[in-house]
NUVEXLUM-801782 format. One record per residue (C-alpha): residue number from 1; residue in one letter; x, y, z. Coordinates in Angstrom, 1 decimal. Layout:
BEGIN
rec seq->NUM	type->A	u->X	v->Y	w->Z;
...
***
This chain:
BEGIN
rec seq->1	type->M	u->-13.6	v->-3.6	w->11.8;
rec seq->2	type->S	u->-10.0	v->-3.3	w->10.9;
rec seq->3	type->G	u->-8.5	v->-5.5	w->8.0;
rec seq->4	type->V	u->-12.0	v->-6.4	w->6.6;
rec seq->5	type->A	u->-13.6	v->-4.9	w->3.4;
rec seq->6	type->P	u->-16.9	v->-3.2	w->4.0;
rec seq->7	type->M	u->-19.7	v->-5.8	w->3.2;
rec seq->8	type->G	u->-22.8	v->-4.6	w->5.0;
rec seq->9	type->R	u->-24.1	v->-6.6	w->7.6;
rec seq->10	type->R	u->-22.1	v->-9.8	w->6.7;
rec seq->11	type->Q	u->-18.6	v->-10.4	w->7.8;
rec seq->12	type->P	u->-16.2	v->-13.0	w->6.6;
rec seq->13	type->G	u->-14.6	v->-15.4	w->9.1;
rec seq->14	type->A	u->-12.9	v->-18.6	w->9.3;
rec seq->15	type->R	u->-15.7	v->-20.7	w->7.9;
rec seq->16	type->E	u->-15.6	v->-18.9	w->4.6;
rec seq->17	type->G	u->-11.9	v->-18.9	w->4.5;
rec seq->18	type->A	u->-11.8	v->-22.5	w->5.1;
rec seq->19	type->V	u->-14.0	v->-23.2	w->2.1;
rec seq->20	type->L	u->-11.9	v->-20.9	w->-0.2;
rec seq->21	type->L	u->-8.7	v->-22.3	w->0.8;
rec seq->22	type->L	u->-9.9	v->-25.8	w->0.3;
rec seq->23	type->G	u->-11.4	v->-24.7	w->-3.3;
rec seq->24	type->S	u->-8.1	v->-23.0	w->-4.0;
rec seq->25	type->S	u->-6.4	v->-26.6	w->-3.4;
rec seq->26	type->L	u->-8.5	v->-28.0	w->-6.2;
rec seq->27	type->T	u->-5.9	v->-26.7	w->-8.6;
rec seq->28	type->I	u->-3.0	v->-28.7	w->-7.5;
rec seq->29	type->V	u->-5.1	v->-31.9	w->-7.3;
rec seq->30	type->G	u->-6.0	v->-31.5	w->-10.8;
rec seq->31	type->S	u->-2.4	v->-32.3	w->-12.0;
rec seq->32	type->V	u->-0.5	v->-34.3	w->-9.1;
rec seq->33	type->M	u->-3.2	v->-37.0	w->-8.5;
rec seq->34	type->V	u->-3.1	v->-38.5	w->-11.9;
rec seq->35	type->A	u->1.0	v->-37.9	w->-12.8;
rec seq->36	type->P	u->1.8	v->-41.2	w->-11.1;
rec seq->37	type->V	u->-0.2	v->-43.2	w->-13.4;
rec seq->38	type->L	u->1.3	v->-41.8	w->-16.6;
rec seq->39	type->P	u->3.5	v->-44.9	w->-17.0;
rec seq->40	type->K	u->0.2	v->-46.9	w->-16.9;
rec seq->41	type->M	u->-1.7	v->-44.9	w->-19.3;
rec seq->42	type->M	u->1.3	v->-45.1	w->-21.9;
rec seq->43	type->A	u->1.3	v->-48.9	w->-21.5;
rec seq->44	type->E	u->-2.2	v->-49.0	w->-22.4;
rec seq->45	type->F	u->-2.4	v->-46.6	w->-25.4;
rec seq->46	type->A	u->0.9	v->-46.9	w->-27.0;
rec seq->47	type->P	u->0.2	v->-50.5	w->-28.7;
rec seq->48	type->T	u->-2.9	v->-48.8	w->-30.3;
rec seq->49	type->H	u->-2.2	v->-45.3	w->-30.7;
rec seq->50	type->P	u->0.5	v->-44.2	w->-33.0;
rec seq->51	type->H	u->1.2	v->-41.1	w->-31.5;
rec seq->52	type->A	u->1.0	v->-42.0	w->-27.8;
rec seq->53	type->E	u->4.0	v->-40.5	w->-26.7;
rec seq->54	type->L	u->2.8	v->-37.0	w->-27.5;
rec seq->55	type->W	u->-0.9	v->-37.5	w->-26.8;
rec seq->56	type->V	u->-0.6	v->-39.0	w->-23.2;
rec seq->57	type->P	u->1.7	v->-36.5	w->-21.7;
rec seq->58	type->L	u->-0.8	v->-33.9	w->-22.8;
rec seq->59	type->A	u->-3.6	v->-35.7	w->-20.8;
rec seq->60	type->I	u->-1.6	v->-34.8	w->-17.9;
rec seq->61	type->T	u->-0.3	v->-31.3	w->-18.5;
rec seq->62	type->G	u->-3.1	v->-30.1	w->-20.9;
rec seq->63	type->P	u->-5.3	v->-28.6	w->-18.1;
rec seq->64	type->A	u->-2.4	v->-26.2	w->-17.6;
rec seq->65	type->L	u->-2.5	v->-24.9	w->-21.2;
rec seq->66	type->A	u->-6.3	v->-24.7	w->-20.9;
rec seq->67	type->I	u->-6.0	v->-22.7	w->-17.4;
rec seq->68	type->A	u->-3.5	v->-20.4	w->-19.2;
rec seq->69	type->L	u->-5.7	v->-19.6	w->-22.2;
rec seq->70	type->F	u->-9.0	v->-19.6	w->-20.2;
rec seq->71	type->A	u->-8.3	v->-17.8	w->-16.8;
rec seq->72	type->P	u->-8.8	v->-14.2	w->-18.1;
rec seq->73	type->V	u->-12.1	v->-15.4	w->-19.6;
rec seq->74	type->A	u->-13.2	v->-16.8	w->-16.1;
rec seq->75	type->G	u->-12.0	v->-13.5	w->-14.7;
rec seq->76	type->W	u->-14.5	v->-11.6	w->-17.0;
rec seq->77	type->L	u->-17.2	v->-14.3	w->-16.2;
rec seq->78	type->A	u->-16.7	v->-13.5	w->-12.4;
rec seq->79	type->D	u->-17.3	v->-9.8	w->-12.9;
rec seq->80	type->R	u->-20.2	v->-10.3	w->-15.3;
rec seq->81	type->V	u->-22.2	v->-13.4	w->-13.7;
rec seq->82	type->G	u->-20.9	v->-13.2	w->-10.1;
rec seq->83	type->R	u->-18.1	v->-14.9	w->-8.1;
rec seq->84	type->K	u->-20.1	v->-17.5	w->-6.2;
rec seq->85	type->P	u->-22.3	v->-18.7	w->-9.1;
rec seq->86	type->M	u->-19.4	v->-19.1	w->-11.4;
rec seq->87	type->L	u->-17.4	v->-20.8	w->-8.3;
rec seq->88	type->V	u->-20.2	v->-23.4	w->-7.7;
rec seq->89	type->V	u->-20.9	v->-24.2	w->-11.3;
rec seq->90	type->A	u->-17.2	v->-24.7	w->-11.9;
rec seq->91	type->T	u->-16.9	v->-27.1	w->-8.9;
rec seq->92	type->L	u->-19.6	v->-29.1	w->-10.1;
rec seq->93	type->L	u->-18.0	v->-29.3	w->-13.9;
rec seq->94	type->Y	u->-14.5	v->-29.8	w->-12.3;
rec seq->95	type->A	u->-15.9	v->-33.0	w->-10.4;
rec seq->96	type->I	u->-17.8	v->-34.6	w->-13.5;
rec seq->97	type->L	u->-15.0	v->-33.8	w->-15.9;
rec seq->98	type->G	u->-12.4	v->-34.8	w->-13.5;
rec seq->99	type->A	u->-13.7	v->-38.4	w->-13.0;
rec seq->100	type->L	u->-15.1	v->-38.8	w->-16.6;
rec seq->101	type->P	u->-11.8	v->-40.1	w->-18.3;
rec seq->102	type->A	u->-12.1	v->-43.2	w->-16.1;
rec seq->103	type->Q	u->-15.0	v->-44.3	w->-18.2;
rec seq->104	type->L	u->-13.4	v->-43.3	w->-21.6;
rec seq->105	type->E	u->-11.6	v->-45.9	w->-24.0;
rec seq->106	type->A	u->-10.5	v->-43.5	w->-26.5;
rec seq->107	type->L	u->-7.2	v->-41.7	w->-25.8;
rec seq->108	type->M	u->-8.4	v->-38.5	w->-27.7;
rec seq->109	type->G	u->-11.5	v->-38.4	w->-25.6;
rec seq->110	type->V	u->-9.5	v->-38.5	w->-22.8;
rec seq->111	type->V	u->-7.3	v->-35.5	w->-23.8;
rec seq->112	type->A	u->-10.4	v->-33.5	w->-24.9;
rec seq->113	type->V	u->-11.9	v->-34.1	w->-21.2;
rec seq->114	type->R	u->-8.9	v->-33.2	w->-19.8;
rec seq->115	type->L	u->-8.6	v->-29.9	w->-21.6;
rec seq->116	type->A	u->-12.2	v->-29.0	w->-20.8;
rec seq->117	type->F	u->-11.2	v->-30.1	w->-17.1;
rec seq->118	type->G	u->-8.8	v->-27.4	w->-17.0;
rec seq->119	type->V	u->-11.4	v->-24.8	w->-18.1;
rec seq->120	type->A	u->-13.2	v->-25.7	w->-14.9;
rec seq->121	type->E	u->-10.0	v->-25.5	w->-13.1;
rec seq->122	type->A	u->-9.3	v->-21.9	w->-14.2;
rec seq->123	type->M	u->-12.6	v->-20.8	w->-13.1;
rec seq->124	type->V	u->-12.2	v->-22.6	w->-9.7;
rec seq->125	type->M	u->-8.8	v->-20.7	w->-8.9;
rec seq->126	type->T	u->-10.1	v->-17.5	w->-10.2;
rec seq->127	type->G	u->-13.3	v->-17.5	w->-8.5;
rec seq->128	type->C	u->-11.6	v->-18.4	w->-5.0;
rec seq->129	type->S	u->-8.6	v->-15.8	w->-5.3;
rec seq->130	type->T	u->-11.3	v->-12.9	w->-6.3;
rec seq->131	type->L	u->-13.5	v->-13.9	w->-3.4;
rec seq->132	type->I	u->-10.7	v->-13.6	w->-1.1;
rec seq->133	type->A	u->-9.9	v->-10.1	w->-2.4;
rec seq->134	type->D	u->-13.4	v->-9.1	w->-1.8;
rec seq->135	type->Y	u->-13.9	v->-10.3	w->1.5;
rec seq->136	type->W	u->-10.6	v->-9.3	w->3.2;
rec seq->137	type->R	u->-8.3	v->-6.6	w->3.2;
rec seq->138	type->G	u->-4.8	v->-5.7	w->4.9;
rec seq->139	type->E	u->-3.0	v->-8.1	w->7.1;
rec seq->140	type->Q	u->-6.0	v->-10.5	w->6.9;
rec seq->141	type->R	u->-5.9	v->-10.8	w->3.1;
rec seq->142	type->L	u->-2.4	v->-11.5	w->3.2;
rec seq->143	type->R	u->-2.7	v->-14.2	w->5.6;
rec seq->144	type->Y	u->-5.4	v->-16.0	w->3.4;
rec seq->145	type->V	u->-3.2	v->-15.4	w->0.3;
rec seq->146	type->N	u->-0.6	v->-17.2	w->2.1;
rec seq->147	type->G	u->-2.9	v->-19.7	w->3.3;
rec seq->148	type->Q	u->-3.7	v->-20.6	w->-0.2;
rec seq->149	type->V	u->-0.1	v->-21.5	w->-1.0;
rec seq->150	type->I	u->0.4	v->-23.5	w->2.2;
rec seq->151	type->T	u->-3.0	v->-25.4	w->1.7;
rec seq->152	type->I	u->-2.2	v->-26.2	w->-2.0;
rec seq->153	type->G	u->1.2	v->-27.6	w->-0.9;
rec seq->154	type->L	u->-0.3	v->-29.9	w->1.9;
rec seq->155	type->V	u->-3.4	v->-31.1	w->-0.1;
rec seq->156	type->G	u->-0.9	v->-31.7	w->-3.2;
rec seq->157	type->A	u->1.1	v->-33.9	w->-1.3;
rec seq->158	type->I	u->-1.6	v->-35.9	w->0.1;
rec seq->159	type->F	u->-3.3	v->-36.5	w->-3.3;
rec seq->160	type->F	u->0.0	v->-37.2	w->-4.9;
rec seq->161	type->A	u->0.5	v->-40.1	w->-2.6;
rec seq->162	type->L	u->-3.4	v->-41.2	w->-3.0;
rec seq->163	type->G	u->-3.0	v->-41.1	w->-6.6;
rec seq->164	type->G	u->0.0	v->-43.3	w->-6.6;
rec seq->165	type->M	u->-1.2	v->-45.9	w->-4.5;
rec seq->166	type->L	u->-4.5	v->-46.0	w->-6.1;
rec seq->167	type->G	u->-3.0	v->-46.1	w->-9.4;
rec seq->168	type->E	u->-1.0	v->-49.4	w->-8.5;
rec seq->169	type->T	u->-4.2	v->-51.6	w->-9.9;
rec seq->170	type->S	u->-5.3	v->-49.3	w->-13.0;
rec seq->171	type->W	u->-4.7	v->-45.9	w->-14.1;
rec seq->172	type->R	u->-8.3	v->-45.4	w->-14.3;
rec seq->173	type->T	u->-9.1	v->-45.6	w->-10.1;
rec seq->174	type->P	u->-7.3	v->-42.2	w->-9.2;
rec seq->175	type->F	u->-9.9	v->-40.2	w->-11.3;
rec seq->176	type->Y	u->-12.7	v->-41.2	w->-9.4;
rec seq->177	type->L	u->-11.3	v->-39.1	w->-6.6;
rec seq->178	type->Y	u->-12.2	v->-36.2	w->-8.5;
rec seq->179	type->L	u->-15.8	v->-36.7	w->-7.4;
rec seq->180	type->L	u->-14.7	v->-35.7	w->-3.6;
rec seq->181	type->P	u->-15.1	v->-31.8	w->-4.4;
rec seq->182	type->L	u->-18.9	v->-32.6	w->-4.8;
rec seq->183	type->L	u->-18.8	v->-32.7	w->-0.6;
rec seq->184	type->L	u->-17.6	v->-28.9	w->-1.1;
rec seq->185	type->V	u->-20.5	v->-27.8	w->-3.2;
rec seq->186	type->P	u->-23.1	v->-27.5	w->-0.5;
rec seq->187	type->F	u->-20.7	v->-25.7	w->1.8;
rec seq->188	type->M	u->-20.0	v->-23.2	w->-1.0;
rec seq->189	type->L	u->-23.8	v->-22.7	w->-1.5;
rec seq->190	type->R	u->-24.3	v->-22.2	w->2.5;
rec seq->191	type->V	u->-21.2	v->-20.3	w->3.6;
rec seq->192	type->L	u->-20.1	v->-18.2	w->0.7;
rec seq->193	type->W	u->-22.0	v->-15.1	w->-0.6;
rec seq->194	type->E	u->-22.0	v->-12.7	w->-3.3;
rec seq->195	type->P	u->-20.1	v->-9.5	w->-2.4;
rec seq->196	type->S	u->-22.0	v->-6.2	w->-3.0;
rec seq->197	type->L	u->-19.4	v->-4.5	w->-5.2;
rec seq->198	type->A	u->-21.3	v->-1.0	w->-5.2;
rec seq->199	type->R	u->-20.8	v->-0.8	w->-1.5;
rec seq->200	type->Q	u->-17.1	v->-1.7	w->-1.3;
rec seq->201	type->Q	u->-14.3	v->0.8	w->-1.6;
rec seq->202	type->A	u->-11.4	v->-0.7	w->-3.3;
rec seq->203	type->P	u->-9.1	v->-2.2	w->-0.9;
rec seq->204	type->D	u->-5.9	v->-0.2	w->0.1;
rec seq->205	type->Q	u->-7.2	v->2.8	w->-1.5;
rec seq->206	type->A	u->-8.3	v->6.1	w->-0.5;
rec seq->207	type->P	u->-11.8	v->7.3	w->-1.3;
rec seq->208	type->G	u->-11.8	v->8.9	w->-5.0;
rec seq->209	type->E	u->-8.9	v->6.7	w->-5.8;
rec seq->210	type->G	u->-10.9	v->4.1	w->-7.8;
rec seq->211	type->R	u->-8.8	v->3.3	w->-10.6;
rec seq->212	type->V	u->-6.7	v->0.3	w->-11.5;
rec seq->213	type->D	u->-3.0	v->0.6	w->-10.9;
rec seq->214	type->V	u->-1.8	v->-0.5	w->-14.1;
rec seq->215	type->A	u->1.8	v->-0.3	w->-13.1;
rec seq->216	type->A	u->1.1	v->-2.8	w->-10.3;
rec seq->217	type->L	u->-0.9	v->-5.0	w->-12.2;
rec seq->218	type->V	u->1.7	v->-5.4	w->-15.0;
rec seq->219	type->A	u->4.5	v->-5.7	w->-12.4;
rec seq->220	type->G	u->2.8	v->-8.6	w->-10.7;
rec seq->221	type->C	u->1.5	v->-10.4	w->-13.9;
rec seq->222	type->V	u->5.3	v->-10.4	w->-15.3;
rec seq->223	type->L	u->6.8	v->-11.4	w->-11.8;
rec seq->224	type->I	u->4.4	v->-14.5	w->-11.8;
rec seq->225	type->G	u->4.7	v->-15.4	w->-15.4;
rec seq->226	type->L	u->8.9	v->-15.3	w->-15.3;
rec seq->227	type->G	u->8.9	v->-16.7	w->-11.6;
rec seq->228	type->M	u->7.0	v->-19.8	w->-12.8;
rec seq->229	type->V	u->9.5	v->-20.1	w->-15.5;
rec seq->230	type->L	u->12.1	v->-20.2	w->-13.1;
rec seq->231	type->C	u->10.3	v->-22.3	w->-10.5;
rec seq->232	type->F	u->9.4	v->-25.2	w->-13.1;
rec seq->233	type->V	u->13.0	v->-25.7	w->-14.1;
rec seq->234	type->V	u->13.6	v->-27.6	w->-11.0;
rec seq->235	type->T	u->10.3	v->-29.4	w->-11.1;
rec seq->236	type->I	u->11.0	v->-30.6	w->-14.8;
rec seq->237	type->Q	u->14.7	v->-30.8	w->-15.1;
rec seq->238	type->T	u->15.9	v->-32.2	w->-11.5;
rec seq->239	type->P	u->15.4	v->-35.6	w->-12.5;
rec seq->240	type->A	u->17.5	v->-35.6	w->-15.5;
rec seq->241	type->I	u->20.3	v->-33.8	w->-13.6;
rec seq->242	type->L	u->20.1	v->-36.6	w->-11.2;
rec seq->243	type->V	u->20.3	v->-39.1	w->-13.7;
rec seq->244	type->G	u->23.3	v->-37.4	w->-15.1;
rec seq->245	type->L	u->25.1	v->-37.6	w->-11.7;
rec seq->246	type->G	u->24.4	v->-41.3	w->-11.5;
rec seq->247	type->V	u->21.2	v->-41.2	w->-9.4;
rec seq->248	type->T	u->18.7	v->-43.7	w->-11.2;
rec seq->249	type->S	u->16.6	v->-44.8	w->-7.9;
rec seq->250	type->S	u->13.0	v->-43.7	w->-8.6;
rec seq->251	type->T	u->12.8	v->-43.7	w->-4.8;
rec seq->252	type->L	u->15.9	v->-41.2	w->-4.2;
rec seq->253	type->I	u->14.5	v->-38.8	w->-7.2;
rec seq->254	type->G	u->10.8	v->-38.9	w->-5.4;
rec seq->255	type->L	u->12.4	v->-38.0	w->-2.2;
rec seq->256	type->C	u->14.0	v->-35.2	w->-3.8;
rec seq->257	type->A	u->10.7	v->-33.9	w->-5.4;
rec seq->258	type->G	u->9.2	v->-34.2	w->-2.0;
rec seq->259	type->W	u->11.9	v->-32.2	w->-0.3;
rec seq->260	type->A	u->11.4	v->-29.5	w->-2.7;
rec seq->261	type->L	u->7.8	v->-29.4	w->-1.7;
rec seq->262	type->L	u->8.5	v->-29.2	w->1.8;
rec seq->263	type->A	u->10.8	v->-26.4	w->0.9;
rec seq->264	type->S	u->8.3	v->-24.6	w->-0.6;
rec seq->265	type->L	u->6.0	v->-24.9	w->2.2;
rec seq->266	type->L	u->8.8	v->-23.4	w->4.5;
rec seq->267	type->G	u->9.2	v->-20.5	w->2.3;
rec seq->268	type->A	u->5.3	v->-19.8	w->2.6;
rec seq->269	type->L	u->5.8	v->-19.8	w->6.3;
rec seq->270	type->L	u->8.7	v->-17.4	w->6.3;
rec seq->271	type->W	u->7.1	v->-15.1	w->3.8;
rec seq->272	type->P	u->5.3	v->-12.9	w->6.1;
rec seq->273	type->W	u->8.5	v->-12.3	w->8.0;
rec seq->274	type->A	u->10.5	v->-11.6	w->5.0;
rec seq->275	type->R	u->7.6	v->-9.0	w->3.7;
rec seq->276	type->R	u->7.4	v->-7.3	w->7.1;
rec seq->277	type->A	u->11.4	v->-7.0	w->7.1;
rec seq->278	type->L	u->12.1	v->-6.3	w->3.5;
rec seq->279	type->G	u->8.6	v->-4.8	w->2.1;
rec seq->280	type->L	u->7.0	v->-6.3	w->-0.9;
rec seq->281	type->H	u->9.9	v->-5.0	w->-3.5;
rec seq->282	type->G	u->12.7	v->-6.2	w->-1.2;
rec seq->283	type->C	u->11.2	v->-9.5	w->-0.7;
rec seq->284	type->N	u->10.8	v->-9.8	w->-4.6;
rec seq->285	type->G	u->14.5	v->-9.2	w->-4.6;
rec seq->286	type->L	u->15.1	v->-12.1	w->-1.8;
rec seq->287	type->L	u->13.1	v->-14.9	w->-3.5;
rec seq->288	type->L	u->14.2	v->-14.4	w->-6.9;
rec seq->289	type->L	u->18.2	v->-14.3	w->-5.4;
rec seq->290	type->L	u->16.9	v->-17.6	w->-3.7;
rec seq->291	type->L	u->15.6	v->-19.0	w->-7.1;
rec seq->292	type->A	u->19.0	v->-17.9	w->-8.9;
rec seq->293	type->A	u->21.0	v->-19.4	w->-6.2;
rec seq->294	type->G	u->19.0	v->-22.8	w->-6.3;
rec seq->295	type->L	u->19.3	v->-22.9	w->-10.1;
rec seq->296	type->W	u->23.1	v->-22.1	w->-10.0;
rec seq->297	type->I	u->23.8	v->-24.8	w->-7.3;
rec seq->298	type->L	u->21.5	v->-27.3	w->-9.3;
rec seq->299	type->A	u->23.6	v->-26.8	w->-12.3;
rec seq->300	type->E	u->27.0	v->-27.2	w->-10.6;
rec seq->301	type->A	u->25.9	v->-29.9	w->-8.0;
rec seq->302	type->P	u->28.6	v->-32.6	w->-7.7;
rec seq->303	type->D	u->26.2	v->-35.2	w->-6.1;
rec seq->304	type->Y	u->22.9	v->-35.9	w->-4.7;
rec seq->305	type->K	u->23.6	v->-33.7	w->-1.6;
rec seq->306	type->G	u->24.5	v->-30.8	w->-3.8;
rec seq->307	type->V	u->20.9	v->-31.3	w->-5.6;
rec seq->308	type->L	u->19.2	v->-31.5	w->-2.1;
rec seq->309	type->L	u->20.7	v->-28.0	w->-1.3;
rec seq->310	type->A	u->19.9	v->-26.4	w->-4.3;
rec seq->311	type->V	u->15.9	v->-27.5	w->-4.2;
rec seq->312	type->T	u->16.0	v->-26.4	w->-0.8;
rec seq->313	type->L	u->17.2	v->-22.8	w->-1.7;
rec seq->314	type->H	u->15.1	v->-22.6	w->-4.7;
rec seq->315	type->G	u->12.0	v->-24.1	w->-2.9;
rec seq->316	type->I	u->12.1	v->-21.3	w->-0.1;
rec seq->317	type->G	u->12.1	v->-18.6	w->-2.9;
rec seq->318	type->A	u->9.3	v->-20.7	w->-4.8;
rec seq->319	type->G	u->7.2	v->-20.6	w->-1.7;
rec seq->320	type->M	u->7.4	v->-17.0	w->-1.4;
rec seq->321	type->L	u->6.7	v->-16.2	w->-5.0;
rec seq->322	type->V	u->3.1	v->-16.5	w->-5.3;
rec seq->323	type->P	u->1.8	v->-14.5	w->-2.3;
rec seq->324	type->N	u->4.4	v->-11.7	w->-2.9;
rec seq->325	type->A	u->3.2	v->-11.4	w->-6.4;
rec seq->326	type->M	u->-0.5	v->-11.7	w->-5.9;
rec seq->327	type->A	u->-1.0	v->-9.4	w->-2.8;
rec seq->328	type->P	u->0.0	v->-6.2	w->-4.9;
rec seq->329	type->V	u->-2.3	v->-7.3	w->-7.6;
rec seq->330	type->M	u->-5.4	v->-7.8	w->-5.5;
rec seq->331	type->S	u->-4.7	v->-3.9	w->-3.9;
rec seq->332	type->A	u->-4.2	v->-2.8	w->-7.4;
rec seq->333	type->L	u->-7.7	v->-3.6	w->-8.7;
rec seq->334	type->T	u->-11.2	v->-2.2	w->-8.0;
rec seq->335	type->P	u->-13.9	v->-4.3	w->-6.8;
rec seq->336	type->R	u->-15.4	v->-4.2	w->-10.4;
rec seq->337	type->T	u->-12.1	v->-5.2	w->-11.6;
rec seq->338	type->R	u->-10.8	v->-7.8	w->-9.5;
rec seq->339	type->G	u->-12.4	v->-10.7	w->-11.4;
rec seq->340	type->R	u->-10.5	v->-9.7	w->-14.7;
rec seq->341	type->G	u->-7.4	v->-8.9	w->-13.1;
rec seq->342	type->M	u->-7.3	v->-12.2	w->-11.0;
rec seq->343	type->G	u->-8.1	v->-14.2	w->-14.2;
rec seq->344	type->L	u->-5.0	v->-12.2	w->-16.1;
rec seq->345	type->F	u->-2.8	v->-13.1	w->-13.0;
rec seq->346	type->T	u->-3.8	v->-16.8	w->-13.0;
rec seq->347	type->G	u->-3.3	v->-17.0	w->-16.8;
rec seq->348	type->C	u->0.2	v->-15.6	w->-16.5;
rec seq->349	type->L	u->0.9	v->-18.0	w->-13.9;
rec seq->350	type->Y	u->-0.1	v->-21.0	w->-15.8;
rec seq->351	type->I	u->1.5	v->-19.5	w->-19.0;
rec seq->352	type->G	u->4.7	v->-19.6	w->-17.0;
rec seq->353	type->Q	u->4.4	v->-23.3	w->-16.1;
rec seq->354	type->F	u->3.8	v->-24.2	w->-19.5;
rec seq->355	type->V	u->6.5	v->-22.3	w->-21.3;
rec seq->356	type->S	u->9.2	v->-23.4	w->-19.0;
rec seq->357	type->P	u->10.4	v->-26.3	w->-20.8;
rec seq->358	type->L	u->10.3	v->-24.4	w->-24.0;
rec seq->359	type->V	u->12.4	v->-21.8	w->-22.4;
rec seq->360	type->V	u->14.8	v->-24.3	w->-21.0;
rec seq->361	type->G	u->15.1	v->-25.8	w->-24.5;
rec seq->362	type->L	u->16.0	v->-22.4	w->-26.0;
rec seq->363	type->A	u->18.6	v->-21.6	w->-23.5;
rec seq->364	type->A	u->20.0	v->-25.1	w->-24.2;
rec seq->365	type->D	u->20.2	v->-24.0	w->-27.9;
rec seq->366	type->I	u->22.0	v->-20.9	w->-26.9;
rec seq->367	type->G	u->24.1	v->-22.3	w->-24.0;
rec seq->368	type->G	u->24.8	v->-25.6	w->-25.6;
rec seq->369	type->D	u->23.7	v->-28.0	w->-23.1;
rec seq->370	type->L	u->21.2	v->-28.4	w->-20.0;
rec seq->371	type->T	u->23.8	v->-27.4	w->-17.5;
rec seq->372	type->H	u->24.6	v->-24.0	w->-19.3;
rec seq->373	type->A	u->20.8	v->-23.5	w->-19.8;
rec seq->374	type->I	u->19.9	v->-23.8	w->-16.5;
rec seq->375	type->L	u->23.2	v->-21.3	w->-15.5;
rec seq->376	type->L	u->21.9	v->-18.8	w->-17.9;
rec seq->377	type->L	u->18.5	v->-18.7	w->-16.5;
rec seq->378	type->A	u->20.2	v->-18.4	w->-13.0;
rec seq->379	type->A	u->22.0	v->-15.5	w->-14.2;
rec seq->380	type->L	u->18.9	v->-13.7	w->-15.4;
rec seq->381	type->A	u->17.0	v->-14.3	w->-12.3;
rec seq->382	type->A	u->19.8	v->-12.8	w->-10.5;
rec seq->383	type->L	u->19.6	v->-9.7	w->-12.6;
rec seq->384	type->Y	u->16.0	v->-9.4	w->-12.2;
rec seq->385	type->A	u->16.7	v->-9.6	w->-8.3;
rec seq->386	type->L	u->18.9	v->-6.6	w->-8.5;
rec seq->387	type->G	u->16.4	v->-4.7	w->-10.3;
rec seq->388	type->W	u->13.6	v->-5.2	w->-7.6;
rec seq->389	type->G	u->16.4	v->-4.6	w->-5.0;
rec seq->390	type->G	u->17.1	v->-1.0	w->-6.9;
rec seq->391	type->V	u->13.3	v->-0.6	w->-6.6;
rec seq->392	type->A	u->13.2	v->-1.2	w->-2.9;
rec seq->393	type->L	u->16.3	v->0.8	w->-2.2;
rec seq->394	type->R	u->14.8	v->3.9	w->-4.0;
rec seq->395	type->G	u->11.4	v->3.4	w->-2.1;
rec seq->396	type->R	u->13.3	v->3.3	w->1.3;
rec seq->397	type->A	u->15.3	v->6.4	w->0.2;
rec seq->398	type->G	u->12.1	v->8.3	w->-0.9;
rec seq->399	type->L	u->10.4	v->7.3	w->2.5;
rec seq->400	type->A	u->13.3	v->8.4	w->4.6;
rec seq->401	type->A	u->13.5	v->11.8	w->2.7;
rec seq->402	type->T	u->9.8	v->12.3	w->3.1;
rec seq->403	type->R	u->10.2	v->11.7	w->7.0;
rec seq->404	type->H	u->13.3	v->14.0	w->7.1;
rec seq->405	type->D	u->11.3	v->16.9	w->5.3;
rec seq->406	type->R	u->8.4	v->16.5	w->7.8;
rec seq->407	type->S	u->10.6	v->16.3	w->10.8;
rec seq->408	type->P	u->10.5	v->19.7	w->12.8;
rec seq->409	type->S	u->13.8	v->21.6	w->12.0;
***
């Protein structure tokens, strides 16, 4: 069957895809579901804990740091002990550690459990991405890679709303929703299987080319890391920009964040067309230009409508980023190195998210304020886009020259 990796008698289908896409969505649920209750957590712990203003936000963002640090180890485990066993155990840990803060009274205990929860998230994301690379290849693999982005966005929006509603009474209540992934474990056990790596040929490689394409792996990891730095500028800094414009309504700020999410979903839906039209390298140039344009307009926006235009362009580029960076990384890896390679990719993704505020702070020191910091990052994104555009043009020129040489004289 074209597009399916050689798996022996078993062939992956829609059931495996559904389980892996839902499993992938657990990573976004890990952060968005409890973000709305941060003020209530602060109100409870601030009177009794002297450094609550530092530790309470870490309870929300700490898992991202844990993922960034542990994802490469999770990749090694996937190659060492197997993808399916790691994924099943990680999902069980995800549910238990996710719900545990609801029963804890000490703030430091909550922070510690949330960091351990991030370790489970790293194993889930790495396991799901590695199995997608194992099960499919070619266009089918690209569809599932893009499906991850779309599913994560949709599920994230649903659980953001659920977390906000359940958090009206107590900050502890939303944490019990982390028990829901336990329903996914029986399907993982029944539907998924451990691929026979010895019988697989590295996808998208000819026989005898069973080597890791280091250049493609490094390029993909750098792209996702820097891309996430640029993506999270809008996520974190837009509320401050809006307040500076006189927009203080939490409803309007929330609508802007929701609009940015819809724009990223649109970008993910447009990605297959952009990839076919421009190629992977050309699509990198396009998405980086969209990120640059969004940041530039955000910094110069005179009003709320200008900010909405900025997050729209930026969101479309952000929606294309993950699938366009991940696809060549998957193809660059051999069956026996996929776990480690995807773990490295996942780690770079979350490192970019975590350091984004630090990079903005450094740029603000250089530029003088937040506006000039964002403009500086927009300029760097535009230069990065031009670099990828040059790679794409050289590739097209080389392909045209090859076709010319092969044409009959």
